[in-house]
C-alpha positions in Angstrom: 9.3 24.2 -12.8 11.2 27.1 -11.2 13.7 27.7 -8.5 10.8 28.8 -6.2 9.3 25.3 -6.7 12.5 23.7 -5.6 12.6 25.9 -2.5 9.1 24.7 -1.6 10.0 21.1 -2.1 13.3 21.1 -0.1 11.8 23.3 2.6 9.1 20.6 3.2 11.7 17.9 3.4 13.9 19.8 5.9 10.8 20.8 7.9 9.5 17.3 8.5 13.0 16.2 9.4 13.3 18.9 12.1 9.8 18.0 13.2 10.7 14.4 13.9 13.9 15.5 15.8 11.8 17.9 17.9 9.5 14.9 18.9 12.6 13.0 20.2 12.4 14.6 23.6 9.0 12.8 24.2 10.4 9.3 23.5 11.4 8.0 27.0 10.0 4.4 26.8 9.0 1.9 24.2 5.4 2.7 25.0 6.1 6.3 24.0 8.1 5.4 20.9 5.7 2.8 19.5 2.2 4.1 20.7 2.5 7.8 21.6 1.5 6.8 25.2 -1.9 5.9 23.8 -3.0 9.5 23.9 -3.4 10.4 20.2 -7.0 11.8 19.4 -9.2 9.7 17.2 -9.5 12.2 14.4 -5.7 12.4 14.0 -5.6 8.6 13.8 -8.4 8.7 11.1 -6.4 11.2 9.1 -3.2 9.1 9.6 -5.0 6.0 8.3 -6.1 7.9 5.2 -2.6 9.2 4.6 -1.1 5.8 5.1 -3.6 4.0 2.8 -3.5 6.5 -0.1 0.2 7.3 -0.3 2.1 8.3 -3.4 1.0 5.1 -5.1 -2.5 6.5 -5.0 -1.5 10.0 -6.0 0.4 8.8 -9.1 -0.9 5.4 -10.0 -4.7 5.8 -9.8 -4.9 8.7 -12.3 -2.7 6.6 -14.6 -5.1 3.6 -14.4 -7.9 5.7 -15.9 -5.5 7.4 -18.5 -4.4 4.0 -19.9 -6.1 2.6 -22.9 -9.2 0.8 -21.7 -8.9 2.3 -18.2 -12.0 3.5 -16.4 -13.6 3.8 -13.0 -13.8 0.1 -12.4 -11.1 0.5 -9.7 -13.9 1.8 -7.4 -15.2 -1.7 -7.2 -12.2 -2.5 -5.0 -13.0 0.5 -2.9 -16.5 -1.0 -2.2 -14.7 -4.0 -0.7 -12.5 -1.6 1.3 -15.7 -0.2 3.0 -17.1 -3.7 3.7 -13.8 -4.8 5.2 -13.8 -1.9 7.6 -17.2 -2.9 9.0 -16.0 -6.5 9.5 -12.8 -5.3 11.3 -14.8 -3.1 13.6 -17.0 -6.0 14.7 -14.5 -8.9 14.7 -11.0 -7.6 15.5 -10.8 -4.2 17.1 -12.4 -5.3 20.4 -9.7 -7.9 20.7 -6.9 -5.3 20.4 -7.9 -3.6 23.7 -7.9 -6.7 25.9 -4.5 -6.2 27.5 -1.6 -3.9 26.8 -0.6 -4.9 23.3 2.2 -3.1 21.4 1.8 -5.3 18.3 -1.2 -7.1 16.8 0.8 -10.3 16.5 1.0 -10.6 20.3 -2.6 -11.7 20.1 -1.4 -14.7 18.1 1.2 -15.4 20.7 -1.4 -15.5 23.5 -3.7 -17.7 21.4 -1.3 -20.1 19.7 2.2 -19.6 21.1 5.5 -18.0 20.1 6.1 -19.9 16.9 2.9 -18.7 15.2 3.5 -15.2 16.4 7.0 -15.2 15.1 6.0 -16.6 11.7 3.3 -14.0 11.2 5.7 -11.2 12.4 8.3 -12.3 9.9 5.9 -12.3 7.0 4.8 -8.8 7.9 8.4 -7.5 8.1 9.1 -9.0 4.6 6.0 -7.8 3.0 6.1 -4.3 4.4 9.7 -3.7 3.4 9.0 -4.7 -0.2 5.8 -2.7 -0.5 7.2 0.5 1.0 10.4 0.1 -1.0 8.2 0.3 -4.1 6.5 3.4 -2.7 9.8 5.0 -2.1 10.8 4.3 -5.7 7.7 5.9 -7.1 8.3 9.1 -5.2 12.0 9.1 -6.3 10.7 8.9 -9.9 8.8 12.2 -9.3 11.9 13.9 -7.8 13.9 12.7 -10.7 11.4 14.2 -13.2 11.7 17.5 -11.3 15.5 17.6 -11.4 15.7 16.5 -15.1 13.4 19.3 -16.0 16.2 21.6 -14.9 19.1 19.4 -16.2 17.7 17.5 -19.2 21.2 16.0 -20.1 21.6 14.0 -16.9 20.9 10.3 -16.8 17.4 9.8 -15.3 18.3 6.5 -13.7 21.2 8.1 -11.8 19.0 10.9 -10.6 16.3 8.4 -9.6 18.8 6.3 -7.6 20.1 9.5 -5.8 16.5 10.6 -5.1 15.8 7.2 -3.5 18.7 7.7 -1.1 17.8 11.3 -0.3 14.2 10.5 0.5 15.1 7.4 2.4 17.5 9.3 4.6 14.8 11.9 5.4 12.3 9.1 6.3 14.9 7.4 8.5 15.8 10.6 10.4 12.3 11.8 11.4 11.2 8.2 12.3 14.4 7.4 14.2 14.0 10.4 16.5 10.2 11.1 16.5 8.7 7.6 16.9 5.1 6.7 16.1 3.6 9.9 17.5 5.7 12.0 15.2 4.7 9.8 12.2 1.0 10.2 12.9 1.2 14.0 13.3 3.3 14.3 10.2 0.7 12.2 8.4 -2.0 14.6 9.5 0.0 17.4 7.9 0.7 15.3 4.8 -3.0 14.6 4.3 -3.9 18.3 4.3 -1.0 19.0 1.9 -1.7 16.4 -0.7 -5.5 17.0 -0.7 -4.6 20.7 -1.3 -2.0 19.6 -4.0 -4.5 17.3 -5.8 -7.2 20.0 -5.8 -4.7 22.6 -7.2 -3.6 20.1 -9.9 -7.2 19.4 -10.9 -8.0 23.1 -11.2 -4.9 23.7 -13.3 -5.6 20.8 -15.7 -9.3 21.9 -16.1 -8.1 25.5 -16.9 -5.8 24.2 -19.7 -8.5 22.1 -21.5 -10.6 23.7 -24.2 -14.2 23.5 -22.9 -13.1 22.8 -19.3 -15.0 20.2 -17.2 -17.7 19.8 -19.9 -15.1 18.7 -22.4 -13.6 16.3 -19.9 -16.9 14.7 -19.3 -17.7 14.4 -23.0 -14.4 12.8 -23.8 -14.7 10.5 -20.8 -18.1 9.3 -21.9 -16.9 8.9 -25.5 -14.1 6.6 -24.4 -16.1 4.9 -21.7 -13.8 6.2 -18.9 -16.7 6.4 -16.4 -17.7 2.7 -16.7 -18.0 1.4 -13.1 -19.3 -2.2 -13.0 -17.8 -5.3 -14.6 -19.5 -8.4 -13.3 -16.7 -10.7 -14.5 -19.1 -13.4 -15.6 -17.4 -14.8 -18.7 -16.2 -18.3 -19.4 -12.4 -18.4 -18.9 -9.8 -21.1 -19.5 -6.9 -21.3 -17.1 -3.6 -22.8 -17.9 -0.9 -23.6 -15.3 2.3 -25.3 -16.4 3.9 -28.0 -14.2 7.4 -26.7 -13.4 10.3 -28.6 -15.2 7.7 -30.6 -17.2 6.0 -30.1 -20.5 2.5 -30.8 -19.2 0.0 -28.1 -18.4 -3.0 -28.2 -16.1 -6.1 -26.6 -17.9 -9.6 -26.0 -16.7 -12.5 -23.6 -17.4 -14.9 -21.8 -15.1 -17.6 -19.2 -15.8 -15.8 -16.5 -13.7 -12.9 -14.4 -14.9 -10.4 -14.5 -12.1 -7.7 -13.0 -14.3 -9.1 -9.4 -14.5 -8.1 -7.3 -11.6 -11.1 -5.0 -11.3 -14.5 -6.8 -11.4 -17.4 -6.4 -9.1 -16.9 -9.7 -7.2 -13.1 -9.4 -7.2 -13.5 -5.8 -5.8 -16.2 -6.5 -3.2 -15.0 -9.9 -1.9 -11.3 -9.6 -2.7 -11.2 -6.0 -1.6 -13.0 -6.9 1.6 -10.4 -9.6 2.5 -7.5 -7.4 1.4 -8.7 -4.7 3.8 -9.3 -7.2 6.6 -5.7 -8.3 6.1 -4.1 -4.8 5.8 -6.3 -2.9 8.3 -7.1 -5.8 10.6 -3.9 -7.8 10.9 -1.1 -5.6 9.5 0.9 -3.9 12.3 1.4 -0.9 10.0 -2.2 0.1 10.4 -3.3 -1.7 13.6 -0.5 0.2 15.5 -2.5 3.4 14.8 -5.6 2.0 16.6 -3.4 1.1 19.6 -2.4 4.8 19.9 -5.8 5.5 21.4 -7.1 4.0 24.7 -10.7 3.0 23.8 -12.0 0.5 21.1 -14.9 2.8 20.2 -12.5 5.6 19.3 -10.5 3.2 17.1 -13.7 2.1 15.4 -14.7 5.7 14.8 -11.3 6.5 13.3 -11.4 3.5 11.0 -15.0 4.0 9.7 -14.6 7.7 9.2 -11.4 7.2 7.3 -13.3 4.9 4.9 -15.6 7.8 3.9 -12.6 10.0 3.1 -10.9 7.3 1.2 -13.9 6.7 -1.0 -14.2 10.4 -1.9 -10.4 10.6 -2.5 -10.4 7.7 -5.0 -13.2 9.3 -7.0 -11.2 12.5 -7.1 -8.0 10.8 -8.3 -9.8 8.7 -10.9 -11.4 11.9 -12.3 -8.0 13.5 -12.5 -7.0 10.6 -14.7 -9.9 11.4 -17.1 -8.8 15.1 -17.1 -5.2 14.1 -18.0 -6.7 11.9 -20.8 -8.6 14.9 -22.1 -5.6 17.2 -21.8 -3.0 15.0 -23.6 -5.5 13.6 -26.1 -3.5 10.4 -26.9 -6.5 9.3 -29.1 -5.4 11.9 -31.7 -1.8 10.7 -31.9 -0.7 8.3 -34.7 -0.6 4.7 -33.6 -3.2 5.0 -30.8 -5.5 2.4 -32.3 -2.9 -0.3 -32.1 -1.2 0.9 -28.9 -1.7 -0.5 -25.4 -1.1 0.8 -21.9 -0.6 4.4 -21.2 0.5 5.4 -24.7 2.5 7.6 -25.5 4.1 7.2 -22.0 6.3 4.3 -21.0 3.9 3.3 -18.2 0.9 4.8 -16.4 3.0 6.0 -13.4 4.7 8.6 -15.7 1.6 10.5 -16.8 0.8 12.7 -13.8 4.5 13.5 -13.0 4.9 14.6 -16.6 2.1 17.1 -16.3 3.3 18.4 -12.9 6.8 19.1 -14.1 6.0 20.5 -17.5 2.6 22.2 -17.4 2.0 23.3 -13.8 2.5 27.0 -12.9 5.4 28.0 -10.7 4.6 27.7 -7.0 1.7 25.3 -7.6 4.0 22.8 -9.1 6.2 22.9 -6.0 3.1 22.5 -3.8 2.0 19.4 -5.8 5.4 17.8 -5.7 5.6 18.5 -1.9 2.2 16.8 -1.7 3.6 13.7 -3.5 6.5 13.6 -1.0 4.0 14.1 1.8 2.1 11.0 0.6 5.3 9.0 0.2 6.9 9.6 3.6 4.3 7.8 5.6 6.9 5.7 7.3 6.5 2.1 8.3 9.9 1.9 9.9 8.4 2.3 13.4 5.9 -0.4 12.9 8.5 -2.8 11.6 10.8 -2.0 14.5 7.9 -2.5 17.0 7.2 -5.9 15.5 10.8 -7.0 15.4 11.5 -6.0 19.0 8.3 -7.3 20.6 7.8 -10.4 18.5 11.2 -11.5 17.2 13.7 -10.1 19.7 12.1 -10.3 23.1 11.5 -14.1 23.0 15.2 -14.6 22.9 16.2 -11.7 25.2 13.3 -11.4 27.7 13.0 -9.4 30.9 15.6 -6.8 30.0 15.5 -3.1 30.9 13.0 -1.1 28.8 15.8 1.3 27.8 17.7 -1.6 26.2 14.6 -2.4 24.0 14.3 1.3 23.2 18.0 1.3 22.0 17.4 -1.8 19.9 14.3 -0.1 18.4 16.4 2.8 17.2 19.0 0.5 15.6 16.2 -1.5 13.9 14.6 1.7 12.5 17.9 2.6 10.9 18.5 -0.9 9.6 15.0 -1.2 8.1 15.3 2.2 6.5 18.4 1.1 4.7 16.6 -2.2 3.6 13.8 -0.2 2.0 16.2 2.0 0.1 17.8 -1.2 -1.3 14.4 -2.6 -2.3 13.6 0.6 -4.1 16.9 0.5 -6.0 16.3 -3.1 -7.0 12.8 -2.4 -8.5 14.0 0.6 -10.6 13.7 -1.0 -14.0 10.3 -2.7 -13.7 7.5 -1.7 -16.1 4.6 -2.6 -14.0 2.3 -0.1 -12.2 3.6 0.6 -8.7 0.0 0.3 -7.4 -0.3 -3.1 -8.9 3.1 -4.3 -7.5 2.5 -3.0 -4.0 -1.0 -4.4 -3.6 0.1 -7.7 -5.1 2.9 -8.1 -2.5 0.5 -7.1 0.3 -2.2 -9.5 -0.9 0.3 -12.4 -1.3 1.6 -12.2 2.3 -1.2 -10.8 4.3 -3.6 -13.5 3.3 -2.0 -16.3 5.4 -1.8 -13.9 8.4 -5.5 -13.0 8.1 -6.3 -16.8 7.9 -4.6 -17.6 11.2 -6.4 -14.6 12.9 -9.7 -16.1 11.6 -8.7 -19.5 12.9 -8.2 -17.9 16.4 -11.6 -16.4 16.3 -13.7 -19.3 14.9 -11.8 -22.6 15.5 -11.5 -22.9 19.2 -9.9 -26.3 19.3 -7.1 -25.4 17.0 -3.6 -25.3 18.6 -0.2 -24.0 17.7 0.7 -27.1 15.5 -2.5 -26.9 13.5 -2.2 -23.1 13.0 1.4 -23.4 11.9 0.5 -26.1 9.4 -2.3 -23.9 8.0 0.0 -20.9 7.6 2.8 -22.9 6.0 0.4 -24.5 3.5 -1.1 -21.1 2.7 2.4 -19.5 2.2 3.3 -22.4 -0.2 0.1 -21.9 -2.2 0.7 -18.2 -2.4 4.3 -18.8 -3.4 3.0 -20.9 -6.3 0.6 -18.2 -7.4 3.5 -15.7 -7.3 5.6 -18.1 -9.3 3.0 -18.4 -12.0 2.7 -14.6 -12.1 6.5 -14.3 -12.3 7.0 -16.8 -15.2 4.2 -15.2 -17.1 5.6 -11.7 -16.7 9.0 -12.7 -17.9 7.8 -14.9 -20.7 9.2 -18.2 -19.3 5.8 -19.9 -19.7 3.7 -17.6 -21.9 0.6 -19.9 -21.8 0.3 -19.4 -18.0 -3.0 -17.8 -16.8 -2.1 -15.7 -13.7 -4.8 -15.0 -11.1 -5.5 -11.3 -10.4 -4.0 -9.9 -7.2 -7.5 -8.9 -5.9 -8.1 -12.6 -5.1 -4.8 -13.2 -3.3 -5.9 -12.2 0.2 -9.1 -14.3 -0.1 -7.2 -17.4 -1.4 -4.4 -17.1 1.2 -6.7 -16.6 4.2 -9.2 -19.3 3.0 -6.3 -21.8 2.5 -4.9 -21.2 5.9 -8.4 -21.4 7.5 -9.5 -24.5 5.7 -6.2 -26.4 6.2 -6.2 -25.6 9.9 -9.8 -26.7 10.2 -9.1 -30.0 8.4 -6.0 -30.7 10.5 -7.8 -29.9 13.7 -10.8 -32.1 12.8 -8.7 -35.1 11.8 -5.6 -34.7 14.0 -6.4 -37.8 16.0 
């Protein structure tokens, strides 16, 4: 990379910071700050949804999934579920969001069940979103670190990564603090255009540096089965779950493999429930629908974003095959016995390595700016909206709107600092960032989706029943997380962890079934 690339990168960071400050003159009320006065056009919301959903985790992690040994196009099975989930949301949830003047989706739960359920759901959202977006911030900092170490190879990469986290976090805080949700959406529109352009440029450069071009990529991809798409997951699998603090283990077998992340049924069903939870009950995305004034416009934005998402994932997966053909790890000594993204430390390092070492000057700066564009899709405003409306107002009701606006600014700053700390704490993990972020989202969003389904289908359920359902679901998901944790750190190596693609389904089904049973037998 050259000095010109650095100028492009830092010009982008300075530009979006100034853009957010410029929007500050429009933020007079909390309605302006959180919802852009409900006047944002549907196509901008659609592009914002795409930019939010894909992010840096997609830009970096998805190509790495295919590059890794045994990796292929099976990730698209989850995208099938994403599409199905959007249809269910359009029918079941979006019409409810426009009955009244909501600023957060959890206010629906307050109207249906009461304040306690609303506050529990809001608290889970705040926790999950801070962890997931802290991971996303870390991944972007890794790219910035790679750019800097290309110029200064003697510096400690961990120190540079930590400094990059702080710099990017400060940029994100400033433009969100001043610009509010409307600035976030319009910056995301620009971000989408930039990173589509950056990904396209990267694909063209990779193809130009491979002997035989695209034809060679396709041949190598077919030779190593990179284009395999469907895995039905129908295989007899034994599951082992240790009893904590005891030597006994619970074991059973079923003819479905729930341990593999990307299978057809895990993708279609699990991906559908994951999308219902993230796009249907997560304030981070639902807040974008509320920035328009008609449900049909929100539905149009959501469904059209799905088509773009599907095309994007195909493109990023194909870039992974191209990187595999470029680096040719299969010709390196030790490949047969290797695992993961050999010869790289993990799959998230593959694409950044190519960008910083093999991209021409100017284009490299564009691609890195595209990665930053994908990363700085800020959730700070959504978290502040939830904290103010659902967690603060119940204790300080009926105050002047200017007071709530001031609190919103303070919370934006506080949450930004929290995400920086999360990113710093995850610096040494070896797991794919995509895997980590979606695992966290699935673990916590499932119980929230379950209580929304309760509100739609169990008319006799009250606040107590819904609370019991959510608490039981959170406990079950905590146990799943515990099993995954002890397996990853070798505490109970015989543990069989369930793949994260099933988490949202398990969490929502547990909350729904528990509430149904408690409601049925409460007398």
